[in-house]
N, C-alpha and C positions, 0 to 999 in steps of 0.2 A: 335698358339692361339693368337688372337688379343683381347686386352682389350678395353673396351669402357665405358665412363661415360656420363650419360645423366641427365638432369634436366627436369622434366615434370610437367605440371599444368593440373589437371583434373577437368573439370566443370560438373555440373549437380547435381543430388541428390546423393552426395557422402559423406556426413557427417552424422553420427549417423545411419549408415546402414552396419557396419562392413567392409567398403571398405578398410580402412588402414590395418586391420588384413588380409583380402584377399590378398592384395599386399605383405604383409610381408611373408605369407605362400608360395606364389609362388617364391618370391625372394629367400628365404632360400632354397627352393627345388633345385634351379638352382645355388646356390653358390654366389648369388648377395648380395653385401653390400650396405648400404645407409640408407634412411629413408623415411617415409611417414608421412606428417604433415598436420593437418587441418590448413587452413588459415582463417583469419577473414572475407574474402569476400565470404566464402562458398566453395572455391575450396580446393583440396588437392594437396600439393606439394610432388613430388616423386623425390628423387635423388637415382640413381642406378649406381653402379660400378661393372663391371664383364666382362665375356667373351662376345664378340660381338653377337654371336648367342643367348645366354641366354638373353642379353638385348633386342634383337629383339622379343623374345618370350614374355618377360615381357611387352613390349609396347603393344603387342596384347592383353594381359590380362588386361592392364589398360583400354582398350576400353570395355572389357567384364564387369568387376567389379563383385562385390558380387551380389547374387540373388536379394537383396532388393535395390540395387543401380540403378540409371538411368544416365548413362554417356552420355553427350551431346557433349563434346569436350575434346581432349587431345592435348595440345601443347608440343612438344618436342624440346629441343635444346641440342647440344652437350656441354659438360662441361669439365672443367679442374680442378678437385678438388682432393684432396688426398683421397684415398679409405679408408673409415672407416672399423673397425674391424668386424662389424656385421650389421644387418638390424634392425632399431628401428622404433617405431611409437610414435607419440606425438600429 
């Protein structure tokens, strides 16, 4: 089992549309820890730590988003961060 940590920035209509909670639910389902935070510029920042195939699944879901969201871009980079204990939103 290979672990992977990513940092992603999601653009589009992703604030005020339950996007962060959508990401949290999927992350928790796959045992991923990290966070989803609203940024001042209208994007959502996602940090995710977990098994590589689970992270790949989550990246696919970042593009989908909640039913009310409209994702226009997802930028992903590999990260080297200490894995948090759970997944939080803020």
